[in-house]
C-alpha positions in Angstrom: 60.1 17.8 152.3 59.0 17.4 155.9 55.7 18.9 157.2 57.7 21.5 159.1 59.7 22.5 156.0 56.5 22.8 154.0 55.0 25.0 156.7 57.9 27.3 156.7 58.0 27.4 152.8 54.4 28.5 152.6 54.9 31.7 154.6 56.3 34.7 152.6 59.4 36.4 153.7 62.3 38.6 152.3 60.2 40.6 149.9 61.8 42.7 147.1 60.5 46.0 148.4 61.2 47.5 151.8 58.4 47.1 154.4 56.0 50.0 154.2 56.6 50.8 150.5 53.3 52.3 149.1 51.4 50.1 146.6 51.6 52.8 144.0 55.4 52.8 144.1 55.5 49.0 144.0 53.2 48.9 140.9 55.3 51.6 139.2 58.5 49.8 139.8 57.0 46.5 138.8 55.8 47.8 135.5 59.1 49.6 134.8 60.9 46.3 135.4 58.3 44.5 133.1 59.0 46.9 130.3 62.8 46.7 130.7 62.8 43.0 130.5 60.5 42.9 127.4 62.3 45.7 125.7 65.3 43.4 125.1 65.3 42.3 121.5 64.9 38.6 121.2 64.6 35.8 118.6 64.4 32.1 119.6 65.4 30.6 122.9 69.1 30.2 123.4 70.9 27.3 125.1 67.8 25.1 124.7 67.1 22.2 122.4 65.1 23.4 119.3 63.7 21.4 116.5 62.7 22.9 113.1 60.7 21.2 110.4 62.3 21.8 107.1 60.3 22.9 104.1 59.2 19.9 102.0 59.8 17.4 104.8 56.9 15.0 104.3 58.2 12.5 106.9 58.3 14.8 109.9 57.2 13.0 113.1 55.0 15.1 115.4 55.3 15.0 119.1 52.4 13.4 121.1 50.4 16.5 121.3 47.2 18.4 120.4 45.9 21.9 120.2 42.9 22.0 122.5 39.8 24.1 122.8 36.8 23.9 125.1 34.3 25.9 123.0 30.6 26.3 122.3 28.9 26.4 118.9 28.0 30.0 119.6 31.7 30.9 119.8 32.4 29.7 116.2 33.5 33.1 114.8 35.8 33.7 117.7 37.5 30.3 117.6 38.0 30.5 113.8 39.7 33.9 114.2 42.0 32.4 116.9 42.8 29.3 114.8 43.6 31.4 111.7 46.2 33.4 113.6 47.8 30.4 115.2 48.0 28.6 111.9 49.5 31.7 110.2 52.1 32.2 112.9 53.0 28.6 113.7 50.9 25.6 112.9 50.9 25.9 109.1 54.4 24.4 109.2 53.7 21.6 111.7 50.0 20.7 111.1 49.4 19.5 114.7 45.9 18.1 115.3 43.1 20.1 117.0 40.8 18.7 119.6 37.5 20.5 120.2 35.5 19.8 123.4 31.9 20.7 124.2 29.2 19.5 126.5 26.9 19.5 123.5 27.2 18.1 120.0 29.0 20.3 117.5 26.9 21.5 114.7 27.7 20.7 111.0 28.5 24.3 110.4 30.9 24.4 113.3 32.7 21.3 112.0 32.8 22.6 108.4 34.3 26.0 109.3 36.9 24.8 111.7 38.1 22.1 109.4 38.5 24.7 106.7 41.1 26.5 108.8 42.9 23.7 110.7 45.9 22.3 108.8 46.0 19.1 110.9 43.6 16.4 111.8 40.5 17.5 113.8 38.9 15.6 116.7 35.7 16.2 118.6 35.0 15.3 122.2 31.6 15.5 123.9 31.9 15.8 127.7 29.9 13.1 129.6 27.3 14.7 131.9 28.7 12.6 134.7 31.9 14.7 134.8 30.4 18.0 133.5 27.5 18.6 135.8 27.6 19.6 139.5 28.6 16.5 141.6 26.3 14.9 144.1 28.4 15.9 147.1 27.6 19.6 146.7 25.3 20.8 149.4 22.5 22.9 147.7 22.1 25.3 150.6 25.9 26.0 150.8 26.0 26.4 147.1 23.1 28.9 147.1 24.6 30.9 149.9 28.0 31.0 148.2 26.5 32.2 145.0 24.5 34.9 146.8 27.7 36.2 148.5 29.7 36.3 145.2 26.8 37.9 143.4 26.4 40.6 146.1 30.1 41.4 145.6 29.6 41.6 141.8 31.9 38.7 141.0 31.7 37.8 137.3 29.9 34.6 136.3 29.1 33.8 139.9 25.5 32.8 139.2 26.3 30.7 136.1 26.4 27.0 137.1 27.9 26.3 133.7 30.9 28.5 134.6 31.5 26.6 137.8 31.2 23.4 135.8 33.8 24.7 133.3 36.2 25.7 136.0 36.0 22.3 137.7 36.3 20.4 134.4 39.3 22.4 133.2 41.0 21.9 136.6 40.8 18.2 137.0 38.8 16.4 134.3 39.6 17.4 130.7 42.8 15.3 130.5 40.7 12.2 131.5 38.5 12.4 128.4 38.8 9.2 126.4 39.9 11.2 123.3 42.7 12.9 125.2 44.2 9.8 126.8 46.3 9.3 123.7 48.0 12.7 124.0 50.7 13.8 126.4 50.9 17.6 125.6 48.3 20.2 124.8 48.2 23.8 123.8 45.0 25.5 125.0 43.4 27.9 122.5 40.5 30.2 123.3 38.1 32.1 121.1 38.9 35.7 120.4 42.6 35.7 121.2 45.4 37.1 119.1 48.7 35.5 118.1 51.0 38.0 116.4 54.6 36.7 116.4 55.9 34.0 114.1 57.4 31.0 115.8 59.5 28.7 113.7 60.5 25.9 116.1 58.3 22.9 117.1 56.8 24.2 120.4 55.7 20.7 121.6 59.1 19.2 120.9 60.6 22.2 122.8 58.6 21.1 125.8 59.5 17.5 125.4 63.2 17.8 124.6 63.9 20.3 127.4 61.8 18.3 129.9 59.4 21.2 130.6 56.0 20.7 132.3 54.2 23.9 131.8 54.4 27.0 129.6 52.6 30.4 129.9 52.7 33.9 128.5 50.8 36.1 131.1 50.6 36.0 134.9 48.0 37.8 136.8 46.4 38.2 140.3 43.0 36.6 140.9 39.9 37.9 142.7 40.4 36.6 146.3 36.6 36.3 146.9 36.5 33.4 144.4 39.2 31.4 146.2 38.9 32.3 149.9 39.5 28.7 151.1 41.6 27.2 148.2 44.9 27.9 150.0 43.7 26.7 153.4 42.5 23.4 151.8 45.8 23.1 149.9 48.0 23.8 152.9 46.1 21.2 155.0 46.7 18.7 152.2 50.4 19.6 151.9 50.9 19.3 155.7 49.2 15.9 155.6 51.3 14.8 152.5 54.5 16.8 152.6 56.1 14.2 150.3 54.3 15.6 147.4 55.6 19.2 147.8 58.6 19.8 145.5 61.6 21.4 147.4 62.2 23.7 144.4 58.6 24.9 144.2 57.5 28.5 143.4 56.8 29.3 147.0 57.5 33.0 147.0 55.5 33.6 143.9 52.5 31.8 145.5 52.8 33.7 148.8 54.0 37.2 147.9 52.1 39.9 149.8 53.6 43.2 148.7 51.9 44.3 145.5 48.3 43.4 146.4 48.4 42.6 150.1 44.6 42.6 150.3 44.6 39.7 147.9 47.0 37.6 150.0 45.0 38.4 153.1 41.6 37.6 151.5 42.9 34.3 150.1 44.4 33.2 153.4 48.0 33.5 152.6 47.9 32.9 148.8 49.1 35.8 146.7 46.5 34.9 144.1 49.2 35.0 141.4 48.5 32.6 138.6 49.3 31.7 135.0 46.5 33.0 132.8 45.3 29.6 131.6 43.5 30.7 128.5 47.0 30.3 127.1 48.9 27.3 128.5 51.1 24.6 127.0 51.5 21.6 129.4 52.2 18.0 130.0 49.0 16.2 130.9 51.0 13.5 132.6 51.7 16.0 135.4 48.0 16.2 136.1 47.6 12.5 135.8 50.3 12.0 138.4 49.8 11.0 142.0 50.4 14.3 143.7 48.1 16.4 141.5 45.4 13.7 141.4 45.2 13.2 145.2 45.3 17.0 145.7 42.4 17.4 143.2 40.5 14.8 145.1 40.8 16.9 148.2 39.6 20.0 146.3 36.6 18.0 145.0 35.7 16.9 148.6 35.9 20.5 149.8 33.4 21.7 147.2 35.0 25.1 146.5 34.4 24.9 142.8 30.7 25.6 143.7 30.7 27.1 147.2 33.1 29.7 145.9 34.3 29.9 142.3 37.7 28.2 142.2 39.1 28.8 138.7 41.2 26.4 136.7 43.9 29.1 136.4 44.7 29.3 140.2 44.2 25.6 140.5 46.7 24.7 137.8 49.1 27.4 139.1 49.0 26.3 142.7 49.4 22.7 141.6 52.3 23.4 139.4 53.8 25.9 141.9 53.8 23.3 144.7 54.2 19.9 143.2 56.7 20.6 140.4 60.2 22.0 140.1 59.8 25.7 139.1 62.6 25.3 136.7 60.3 23.2 134.6 57.9 26.1 134.0 58.7 28.1 130.9 57.6 31.7 130.2 57.1 31.8 126.4 58.5 35.2 126.1 58.7 35.0 122.3 55.0 34.2 121.7 53.0 37.3 121.1 49.6 36.8 122.7 46.6 39.0 123.5 43.4 38.2 125.3 41.7 41.5 126.2 42.8 43.4 128.1 46.2 41.7 128.7 49.1 41.0 126.4 52.5 39.4 126.2 54.3 41.7 123.8 57.9 40.7 122.8 60.5 42.9 121.1 61.2 40.8 118.0 61.4 41.2 114.2 59.0 38.2 114.1 56.1 40.2 115.7 53.5 42.4 114.2 51.5 44.5 116.6 50.4 48.1 117.1 51.7 48.1 120.7 55.2 48.9 121.9 57.3 46.0 123.2 56.5 45.4 126.9 52.9 46.5 126.6 50.8 44.7 129.2 47.4 46.4 129.5 45.7 49.7 130.1 47.2 51.6 133.1 44.1 51.0 135.3 45.0 47.3 135.6 48.8 47.6 136.0 48.5 46.3 139.5 47.1 43.0 138.2 50.5 42.1 136.6 52.2 39.3 138.4 54.8 38.4 135.7 57.5 40.6 137.4 57.1 38.5 140.5 57.5 35.3 138.5 60.7 36.6 137.0 62.2 37.9 140.3 61.1 35.0 142.5 61.0 31.9 140.3 63.5 32.5 137.4 67.3 32.3 137.5 69.4 34.9 135.7 70.5 32.1 133.4 66.8 31.4 132.4 66.1 35.1 131.9 69.1 35.3 129.5 68.0 32.3 127.4 66.7 34.5 124.6 
């Protein structure tokens, strides 16, 4: 793309709702659409390449992939609960390895208990301080002032330097760890999440064989105060390097301004829509590529992980949305997933949940649901019918 084409692509136009439609009406219609889509009974993806491991197959070759968790020793009970459910619904058949990451040594108790519930090999990675701690280019006064502003506005975790470290690490460093260099794909698993639908096919081979880059279950809006300059920094980069912007990027999803216009305004033109990255399945070679790497270098230089609170979810989402073909992003509609208060709740005989199909969250956060925008702006009707 040329710089002029990029400039035009990053401005929202032709919204789904007529200008002046009240927010309450938009949210109501969006949730109605959400429930209608998810009320359709589904099984496995159709028209896609699927691989199933047969019972008793002792020679099954795994894809180059790992289940991945950045987790503290204190989160042991929560991660064991998540692992048990993922094993019961999927990994018991495939036995993919698990990689646990921490900025401190794992305790013997942690290792013992996770190894009791993981069906595959288990690896442990300790993050070097050189890539975990706040980098030297961060101005202490700007950092202090930024924290004060976020704290005054009651932004969660604003004052926790470790949280800023985590956001930065998950945005542009985890895939550079020595122990992860041997892997291409990862499935991120967080403590205290729920998996409640059985999945029979090999999810990693599904990504590989269908040439997919990124998979998600939930899409939300972000708090604009945490990313006030992320979009401006990104637009400046894209105008300087238009060759990196994919012509079939998810531009409308990234710039939509109808459901939460105050977010788009506060984030300088970015809708704040993102993939909720506590669940993500992705190809790390995308992050390792030239476009994402050079863009991340620009983000590092800007310092927004500390002066604001840029999260890995909007960073991954903006990067994927701009530098990858949106057709290579897959909504895992069949994977039942819950991380309080949000949920991906399919209508399938393979699911076991107390919620109705299409459940998203309590009504007071309906306006945070950006999945309808992804479906309307970034999926084709053919993709929507692939279940």
